[in-house]
MIMAR-825013 format. One line per 4 residues: their letters; for each residue x negated, y negated, z of C-alpha. Coordinates in Angstrom, 2 decimals. Layout:
a = X Y Z ~ ...
//
This chain:
mlvg = -111.95 -132.81 63.98 ~ -113.16 -129.27 62.51 ~ -116.86 -128.35 62.93 ~ -118.42 -126.00 60.41
saga = -118.43 -124.70 57.09 ~ -114.94 -123.56 55.71 ~ -116.35 -121.03 53.36 ~ -118.81 -119.26 55.46
pvap = -117.47 -116.28 56.42 ~ -115.68 -115.02 59.42 ~ -116.95 -112.16 61.40 ~ -114.52 -109.81 63.14
plpe = -114.12 -109.64 66.38 ~ -115.79 -106.86 68.31 ~ -113.70 -104.54 70.02 ~ -113.02 -104.83 73.81
pdvl = -115.65 -102.73 75.72 ~ -114.08 -100.47 78.43 ~ -117.01 -101.66 80.47 ~ -116.80 -105.31 81.62
aedp = -120.72 -105.42 83.46 ~ -123.18 -102.23 82.68 ~ -126.60 -102.01 84.37 ~ -129.23 -101.99 81.34
qvsg = -131.46 -99.73 84.08 ~ -129.23 -97.10 84.50 ~ -130.68 -93.62 82.60 ~ -128.91 -90.52 81.23
etqr = -131.02 -89.10 83.32 ~ -129.20 -91.11 86.14 ~ -125.70 -90.13 84.59 ~ -126.02 -86.32 84.82
egld = -127.14 -86.73 88.37 ~ -123.86 -88.39 89.10 ~ -122.05 -85.48 87.47 ~ -123.90 -82.86 89.24
apae = -123.14 -84.47 92.78 ~ -120.26 -82.85 94.41 ~ -116.85 -84.87 93.85 ~ -115.47 -87.14 97.40
gdii = -111.82 -87.90 97.77 ~ -108.95 -87.15 95.78 ~ -106.82 -90.17 96.24 ~ -104.12 -89.78 93.26
alqk = -103.66 -93.39 92.36 ~ -107.11 -94.32 93.36 ~ -109.67 -91.72 91.77 ~ -109.45 -89.62 88.70
tpge = -109.55 -85.66 88.17 ~ -112.96 -84.60 89.66 ~ -114.23 -83.70 85.95 ~ -113.38 -87.36 84.52
rger = -115.26 -89.03 87.29 ~ -118.85 -88.84 85.09 ~ -118.10 -90.96 82.40 ~ -119.04 -94.38 84.24
aage = -122.36 -95.21 85.23 ~ -123.14 -95.76 88.68 ~ -124.05 -99.00 90.14 ~ -122.63 -102.57 90.92
vavk = -120.84 -102.45 87.87 ~ -116.93 -103.58 86.66 ~ -114.77 -100.96 84.51 ~ -111.90 -101.99 82.67
yshf = -109.89 -98.51 82.69 ~ -106.75 -99.73 80.27 ~ -104.80 -103.36 79.82 ~ -103.47 -102.94 83.09
vhgl = -106.36 -101.19 85.53 ~ -109.58 -102.54 86.41 ~ -112.21 -102.35 89.30 ~ -115.25 -100.05 90.65
pqrk = -116.55 -97.21 88.60 ~ -115.54 -93.70 89.87 ~ -118.94 -92.73 91.47 ~ -118.94 -96.03 93.04
ieda = -115.37 -95.10 94.93 ~ -117.15 -91.82 96.34 ~ -120.19 -93.47 97.52 ~ -117.49 -95.45 99.35
lrar = -115.48 -92.60 100.57 ~ -118.56 -90.34 101.36 ~ -119.90 -93.16 103.61 ~ -116.40 -93.34 104.95
rerg = -116.70 -90.23 105.80 ~ -120.28 -89.68 107.37 ~ -119.65 -92.68 109.92 ~ -117.39 -89.90 111.78
gall = -113.71 -90.96 110.74 ~ -111.51 -92.53 108.74 ~ -112.12 -96.05 109.36 ~ -110.79 -98.68 106.93
gdcc = -113.74 -100.90 105.32 ~ -113.83 -103.85 103.29 ~ -114.02 -103.19 99.79 ~ -111.51 -103.60 96.83
alsl = -111.42 -101.13 94.92 ~ -109.20 -101.21 92.37 ~ -106.79 -103.65 90.82 ~ -103.20 -102.55 89.06
glel = -101.27 -104.65 86.90 ~ -102.09 -108.06 84.98 ~ -102.88 -111.14 87.13 ~ -100.46 -113.17 85.27
gasy = -97.67 -110.82 84.32 ~ -94.47 -111.63 84.33 ~ -93.32 -111.12 87.83 ~ -94.57 -110.43 91.16
vsvl = -95.00 -106.90 92.72 ~ -92.00 -106.89 95.81 ~ -91.86 -103.16 96.70 ~ -94.51 -100.20 97.18
acla = -94.19 -96.34 97.97 ~ -96.84 -93.61 97.77 ~ -94.80 -90.25 96.76 ~ -95.80 -86.42 98.42
dgtl = -97.47 -85.83 95.33 ~ -99.95 -89.28 95.65 ~ -98.31 -90.97 93.23 ~ -98.01 -94.68 93.92
vsgl = -94.93 -96.91 93.00 ~ -94.66 -100.39 92.54 ~ -90.98 -102.21 92.10 ~ -91.33 -105.43 90.70
engr = -89.18 -108.94 91.39 ~ -88.11 -108.34 87.69 ~ -86.04 -105.10 87.95 ~ -88.76 -102.89 86.61
lqlw = -90.47 -100.05 88.41 ~ -94.23 -98.91 87.63 ~ -95.95 -95.43 88.31 ~ -99.26 -95.32 88.83
rrca = -101.39 -92.10 88.79 ~ -105.16 -91.12 88.36 ~ -106.21 -95.24 87.50 ~ -103.47 -95.27 85.16
rvre = -100.24 -96.74 84.38 ~ -98.15 -93.44 83.42 ~ -94.75 -94.79 83.12 ~ -92.80 -98.04 83.57
mvhd = -88.57 -97.97 84.20 ~ -85.95 -100.67 84.45 ~ -83.98 -100.57 88.05 ~ -81.97 -103.26 86.77
sqgp = -82.82 -106.24 84.79 ~ -80.13 -108.94 86.97 ~ -82.45 -108.94 89.97 ~ -85.73 -107.98 91.70
vacm = -86.37 -104.39 93.86 ~ -85.53 -104.77 96.94 ~ -85.90 -101.88 98.85 ~ -87.58 -98.69 98.68
atid = -87.50 -94.97 100.13 ~ -89.45 -91.51 99.64 ~ -87.20 -88.53 99.58 ~ -88.19 -85.22 99.07
ggpa = -86.09 -83.05 96.87 ~ -88.06 -80.08 96.04 ~ -90.13 -79.88 92.73 ~ -87.50 -81.11 89.98
gpaf = -85.75 -83.15 92.41 ~ -85.94 -86.88 93.40 ~ -88.79 -87.96 94.72 ~ -88.25 -91.43 95.80
atgg = -84.51 -93.80 95.88 ~ -84.56 -97.66 94.79 ~ -82.39 -100.25 96.00 ~ -81.91 -103.33 93.37
fgsv = -78.90 -105.31 92.02 ~ -75.50 -103.74 93.17 ~ -76.62 -100.06 93.68 ~ -79.17 -97.36 94.94
klwt = -80.40 -95.17 92.09 ~ -82.65 -91.57 92.25 ~ -85.98 -90.75 90.81 ~ -87.89 -87.82 90.00
aege = -92.13 -88.09 90.41 ~ -91.92 -88.60 86.62 ~ -89.65 -91.81 85.99 ~ -86.74 -89.83 85.49
cvqt = -83.00 -91.60 87.02 ~ -81.13 -88.57 88.14 ~ -78.25 -90.09 90.19 ~ -77.22 -93.74 90.70
vgap = -75.12 -94.63 93.86 ~ -73.19 -98.07 93.39 ~ -73.49 -100.68 96.41 ~ -70.11 -101.91 97.56
pgat = -68.43 -105.01 95.21 ~ -70.28 -108.22 95.45 ~ -73.29 -106.88 97.80 ~ -76.88 -105.58 97.32
prnm = -79.25 -103.48 98.95 ~ -81.22 -105.32 101.38 ~ -83.13 -101.98 103.73 ~ -83.57 -98.40 102.70
vaca = -85.11 -96.00 104.80 ~ -85.06 -91.74 104.70 ~ -84.31 -90.15 107.65 ~ -85.74 -86.85 107.61
nthl = -85.15 -85.63 104.06 ~ -81.18 -85.50 104.60 ~ -80.13 -89.12 104.75 ~ -80.83 -92.42 103.32
aivf = -80.11 -95.56 105.45 ~ -79.42 -98.70 103.22 ~ -78.29 -102.40 104.66 ~ -76.83 -104.10 102.05
gqar = -76.53 -108.20 101.80 ~ -74.36 -110.48 99.64 ~ -75.59 -110.73 96.15 ~ -74.99 -113.95 95.11
afdp = -74.11 -116.67 96.99 ~ -70.80 -118.65 97.20 ~ -71.04 -122.00 94.74 ~ -71.08 -124.52 97.10
hafr = -69.49 -127.15 94.76 ~ -66.75 -124.63 94.23 ~ -63.92 -127.21 96.01 ~ -65.56 -130.62 95.81
lvpq = -62.48 -131.66 93.62 ~ -59.83 -132.93 95.47 ~ -56.56 -131.42 94.25 ~ -54.01 -133.53 92.33
neeq = -50.84 -132.08 93.27 ~ -48.88 -129.45 95.05 ~ -49.73 -126.58 92.49 ~ -53.19 -127.66 92.76
rrrr = -53.48 -127.39 96.50 ~ -51.77 -124.20 96.64 ~ -54.22 -122.58 94.69 ~ -57.13 -124.16 95.88
aaae = -55.71 -122.25 99.63 ~ -55.30 -119.13 98.00 ~ -58.88 -119.60 96.92 ~ -60.51 -120.92 99.94
aaqa = -58.79 -117.90 102.12 ~ -59.48 -115.63 99.29 ~ -63.52 -116.26 99.99 ~ -63.37 -117.00 103.90
eaqa = -61.85 -112.76 103.64 ~ -65.00 -112.55 101.25 ~ -67.77 -113.53 103.45 ~ -66.31 -111.69 107.06
afdl = -66.81 -108.93 104.21 ~ -70.35 -109.48 104.13 ~ -70.85 -110.47 107.18 ~ -69.44 -107.10 108.08
lars = -71.70 -105.63 105.85 ~ -74.52 -107.51 106.93 ~ -74.24 -106.00 110.71 ~ -73.69 -102.39 109.07
vqlv = -75.82 -99.55 108.00 ~ -74.47 -96.84 105.04 ~ -75.63 -93.30 105.81 ~ -75.75 -91.83 102.68
vldq = -76.18 -87.91 102.96 ~ -78.67 -85.52 101.12 ~ -78.24 -82.56 99.50 ~ -80.88 -80.93 98.15
gvcv = -82.26 -84.49 96.92 ~ -78.65 -85.63 95.80 ~ -76.52 -88.01 97.23 ~ -72.77 -85.83 98.32
rssf = -70.97 -88.66 100.72 ~ -71.72 -91.50 102.66 ~ -69.98 -93.57 106.01 ~ -70.98 -96.57 107.59
lepl = -71.88 -96.62 111.47 ~ -70.62 -98.44 113.50 ~ -71.02 -102.24 112.78 ~ -73.81 -103.87 115.70
espl = -73.35 -107.17 117.41 ~ -76.30 -109.42 115.08 ~ -77.31 -108.80 111.38 ~ -79.52 -106.19 110.53
rala = -83.41 -107.05 109.40 ~ -85.37 -103.82 109.62 ~ -84.88 -100.42 109.57 ~ -87.54 -97.48 110.27
slsh = -87.38 -93.70 110.26 ~ -88.42 -91.83 113.13 ~ -89.52 -89.05 114.33 ~ -87.50 -86.16 115.56
sqla = -84.45 -87.86 113.40 ~ -83.99 -90.69 114.56 ~ -83.24 -94.24 113.35 ~ -84.50 -97.70 113.83
cgda = -82.67 -101.43 113.53 ~ -84.06 -104.30 114.13 ~ -81.52 -107.41 114.15 ~ -81.53 -111.02 114.00
rggl = -81.10 -111.44 117.79 ~ -84.55 -108.95 119.08 ~ -82.16 -105.90 119.62 ~ -83.49 -102.36 118.80
hlws = -80.79 -100.16 117.35 ~ -82.08 -96.22 118.22 ~ -79.67 -94.09 116.43 ~ -79.95 -89.77 116.10
vpgt = -79.09 -88.33 112.69 ~ -79.78 -84.74 113.51 ~ -77.06 -83.87 110.56 ~ -74.28 -85.08 109.21
darr = -72.99 -87.04 112.04 ~ -74.84 -90.32 113.63 ~ -74.85 -91.45 116.83 ~ -76.05 -94.58 118.91
tvgl = -78.26 -93.53 121.54 ~ -80.43 -96.39 122.92 ~ -80.22 -99.97 122.77 ~ -83.12 -102.64 123.90
dlvs = -83.37 -106.29 123.62 ~ -86.89 -107.63 123.04 ~ -86.74 -110.67 125.82 ~ -89.55 -113.17 125.74
adps = -90.45 -114.11 129.21 ~ -90.11 -117.62 127.63 ~ -86.42 -117.93 129.34 ~ -85.72 -121.22 125.79
agva = -87.64 -119.08 123.58 ~ -85.87 -115.87 121.81 ~ -87.24 -113.44 118.42 ~ -85.94 -111.87 115.59
vvcl = -87.22 -108.78 114.59 ~ -88.84 -109.18 110.93 ~ -90.30 -105.30 110.00 ~ -90.35 -102.05 112.05
eevs = -93.03 -99.17 111.84 ~ -93.35 -96.04 113.45 ~ -97.32 -95.72 114.52 ~ -97.26 -92.61 116.78
ahhh = -94.69 -89.74 116.50 ~ -96.08 -88.40 119.23 ~ -96.00 -91.44 121.84 ~ -92.76 -92.47 119.87
llav = -94.48 -95.80 118.93 ~ -93.01 -98.38 117.43 ~ -94.45 -102.19 115.99 ~ -91.87 -104.66 115.66
svea = -92.73 -107.86 114.18 ~ -90.76 -110.71 115.66 ~ -90.93 -114.09 114.90 ~ -89.09 -116.90 117.50
tsag = -85.55 -118.30 116.93 ~ -83.59 -120.47 119.02 ~ -81.21 -117.49 119.20 ~ -81.10 -115.13 122.46
avrg = -80.07 -111.64 123.04 ~ -76.85 -110.51 122.37 ~ -75.93 -107.61 124.57 ~ -73.54 -105.39 123.46
ggvs = -71.31 -102.31 124.78 ~ -70.63 -98.92 123.98 ~ -74.61 -97.94 124.60 ~ -77.08 -98.04 127.42
rhtv = -79.36 -101.11 126.90 ~ -82.88 -101.90 128.41 ~ -84.45 -104.64 128.40 ~ -88.34 -105.22 126.66
wlpr = -89.84 -108.53 128.11 ~ -92.99 -109.79 125.73 ~ -95.64 -112.06 127.16 ~ -94.71 -115.75 128.12
gacr = -95.59 -117.13 124.66 ~ -96.16 -114.06 122.70 ~ -92.92 -115.52 120.04 ~ -94.78 -114.52 116.70
gval = -96.47 -111.06 116.41 ~ -96.18 -107.90 116.46 ~ -95.45 -105.68 119.80 ~ -95.85 -102.35 120.35
vdva = -93.04 -101.06 122.24 ~ -92.41 -97.51 123.47 ~ -89.18 -96.50 123.20 ~ -89.79 -93.67 125.27
rrqa = -90.41 -95.60 128.06 ~ -88.38 -98.57 127.43 ~ -91.51 -101.43 127.23 ~ -93.93 -102.87 125.58
lafl = -97.39 -101.77 126.72 ~ -99.23 -104.18 123.56 ~ -98.81 -107.35 121.40 ~ -100.50 -107.83 118.62
daha = -101.02 -111.80 118.58 ~ -103.79 -112.16 116.35 ~ -101.95 -113.98 113.02 ~ -101.53 -117.24 111.90
dvvr = -98.03 -116.98 110.87 ~ -95.07 -114.00 110.78 ~ -96.11 -110.77 109.49 ~ -94.25 -109.59 106.91
cmca = -95.15 -106.20 106.04 ~ -96.99 -103.49 108.14 ~ -98.10 -99.58 107.22 ~ -99.34 -97.28 109.65
tpdg = -103.00 -95.68 108.94 ~ -104.08 -92.14 110.37 ~ -106.11 -94.63 112.59 ~ -104.22 -98.02 113.87
lvtg = -101.85 -100.13 111.83 ~ -102.62 -102.51 109.27 ~ -100.50 -105.64 109.78 ~ -100.09 -108.46 106.63
ggkm = -99.36 -112.07 107.82 ~ -97.29 -114.38 106.23 ~ -98.48 -116.99 103.62 ~ -100.05 -119.92 106.00
datv = -102.04 -116.72 107.43 ~ -102.78 -114.84 104.08 ~ -105.07 -112.31 105.79 ~ -104.28 -108.41 106.03
rwwq = -105.65 -106.97 109.26 ~ -106.70 -103.32 110.95 ~ -106.06 -102.64 114.64 ~ -107.72 -99.45 115.24
aslw = -105.86 -96.91 117.71 ~ -108.18 -97.07 120.62 ~ -107.47 -100.83 120.90 ~ -104.02 -99.48 122.85
qqpl = -104.54 -95.76 123.25 ~ -105.62 -96.00 126.87 ~ -104.93 -93.10 129.15 ~ -100.74 -94.00 129.68
palp = -100.00 -93.94 133.75 ~ -97.54 -91.39 134.61 ~ -93.91 -93.26 134.84 ~ -92.98 -93.73 138.78
aaea = -91.25 -90.31 139.44 ~ -88.10 -92.78 139.91 ~ -88.06 -94.21 135.86 ~ -89.56 -90.75 135.06
aaaa = -86.35 -88.56 136.48 ~ -83.48 -91.58 134.95 ~ -85.36 -91.92 131.61 ~ -85.04 -87.86 131.33
qdar = -81.31 -87.78 132.92 ~ -80.84 -90.51 129.37 ~ -82.66 -88.45 127.00 ~ -80.29 -85.51 128.31
vegl = -77.68 -87.20 128.05 ~ -78.70 -89.13 124.60 ~ -80.26 -86.13 123.06 ~ -83.35 -88.00 122.22
glsh = -85.49 -84.54 122.71 ~ -88.51 -85.98 124.87 ~ -90.60 -83.59 125.53 ~ -93.41 -85.83 127.56
lnie = -90.87 -87.00 130.64 ~ -91.27 -84.27 132.54 ~ -89.35 -84.47 135.98 ~ -91.49 -82.83 138.97
edre = -90.46 -81.92 142.48 ~ -87.62 -83.11 144.21 ~ -90.22 -83.71 147.13 ~ -92.71 -85.78 145.13
vesa = -89.64 -87.90 143.29 ~ -88.53 -88.72 146.74 ~ -92.34 -89.45 147.99 ~ -92.80 -91.80 144.88
vage = -89.46 -93.74 145.49 ~ -90.19 -94.49 149.12 ~ -93.38 -95.97 147.75 ~ -91.93 -97.75 144.76
aaae = -89.92 -99.33 147.45 ~ -92.85 -100.12 150.37 ~ -94.93 -101.81 147.16 ~ -91.55 -103.91 146.48
aqgt = -91.60 -105.05 150.26 ~ -94.71 -106.31 150.13 ~ -94.43 -108.19 147.17 ~ -97.49 -106.38 145.15
vesd = -95.39 -105.19 142.50 ~ -96.25 -106.05 138.91 ~ -93.76 -107.20 136.39 ~ -92.88 -105.71 133.18
edkv = -94.10 -108.79 131.26 ~ -97.38 -109.37 133.33 ~ -98.44 -105.35 132.50 ~ -98.55 -105.76 128.09
ailk = -101.98 -107.11 127.28 ~ -102.34 -109.35 124.17 ~ -104.54 -108.90 121.60 ~ -106.11 -111.37 120.15
eatr = -109.32 -109.96 118.25 ~ -108.28 -107.38 115.20 ~ -110.72 -104.59 114.73 ~ -111.22 -105.94 111.49
tlke = -110.15 -108.95 109.42 ~ -109.74 -107.75 105.42 ~ -111.36 -110.14 102.95 ~ -109.01 -108.31 100.56
pgyv = -106.17 -108.24 99.34 ~ -105.08 -111.82 101.17 ~ -101.52 -112.86 101.04 ~ -99.39 -109.81 100.45
fglt = -95.47 -108.92 100.03 ~ -95.76 -105.18 100.91 ~ -98.88 -102.45 101.95 ~ -99.08 -98.85 102.13
vlpd = -101.26 -95.91 102.67 ~ -102.81 -93.70 99.81 ~ -103.53 -90.75 101.38 ~ -106.16 -88.43 100.14
aatg = -104.92 -84.91 98.88 ~ -107.77 -83.18 99.83 ~ -107.17 -80.32 102.49 ~ -108.25 -81.29 105.42
snly = -109.90 -84.89 104.88 ~ -108.36 -87.84 107.25 ~ -109.62 -90.06 104.50 ~ -107.25 -93.20 102.80
alag = -107.03 -96.09 100.84 ~ -105.10 -99.04 100.87 ~ -102.80 -100.48 98.92 ~ -101.16 -103.90 98.56
aryn = -98.28 -106.03 97.26 ~ -100.75 -109.50 96.18 ~ -98.14 -111.54 93.68 ~ -98.36 -109.99 90.45
tvki = -100.98 -106.75 90.82 ~ -101.42 -104.13 93.29 ~ -105.12 -104.02 95.47 ~ -106.45 -101.02 96.68
cl = -108.93 -101.12 99.08 ~ -111.04 -98.43 100.81
//
């Protein structure tokens, strides 16, 4: 039942204001003072150019920049950045400054990346890509509408060359910073990219998986005659052959050589023993791969050829538990520190041949968390064990590491580097000599492993032998510090699918913002 007069004139709807809530006490003089204040920070995706930041009034207000972007006004964002700088560092706060995208959008955000020019790129599960710059969505592209954007890597192809690559349904595409596709590289038949990283702007490392699962009901009907049995046997053999090819792809890395940002040729590295689940690009042109059995594999890719150098096996001190690698992130290039997120698995480590392998012991019961592994010393320095679920995504910050827990945890935690950056003891001389020999043989270039005089080596070896005879040698798993409390648990953004750091483009600044892919939107926090 309708209530009212049918003949009453209907007022036209008011235009939607840009400012959702405004402080009535703000005067024109206050706005002029905001214009005169010096600009603070230049985070490309988060902030407008300094000349445009005075358009919004200061105060506790929410600003709608466009249909897709809303959040704090620019002067409020500057105040937050200024407060962080005045505290003497770039310590991450707990403020959600901007939301990009629609809460009720058509698709979830699956991956994020920050380009060299500061542009934020978001990949969606419907195959679309979005470019965000200066509080606006500047462009939307389509990788492939048949599947999600599964992975993304930033590259530097020069002013007019590619700026990033995306992996989606059946192909890898290279894009400029303005969103123009410059090259498409096809995946093997029936496969699609699962993981991808760029190594020193000279290579793309890609891991493929099966694009579509086989129909489980393909052979449910019983053959009725000899011809049907023959066709069924041929179909089963073809499917088994295809499955074996997909299994081999899952254990292999395709290395694509880039020349001025363009793919010129590619080859597959030696297949590993277990399916690969994570990739990371390390300093000194190294590639790190993590597999489903807790294995870490390091490859040296200095030129056109790649060489497998080091194998590490993450082993829990609990003999009944195994671990699998979930994701990887380099934390500190100086100390060769690699953050490895692991989860429990019933399968134990598999030791492969062809390369020297080392066991990295994890603390007893530590089968779900993040291990900080010194790949030069072949040992875990600390184990981050604060999340109630598996850590699904991580990103390194200038002052530490940010981890995002799974859906049963739904928190983002920031770990300041000082939690584990205690003075590292010098390697025992015997281990230093062995590590340096490995470095010479394997070409790792680990400059901080200095070899002392032979007399000191012999003295250290004798001391270690005496300590072992007295039973005072500490086991490797007992040396790993278990960190139960992060520096800060952020209220925003909550459960995220991906994380990336947005650095300040201002010269000499160590400020940054954190972008998290939360369902249909991207949340930028300070």
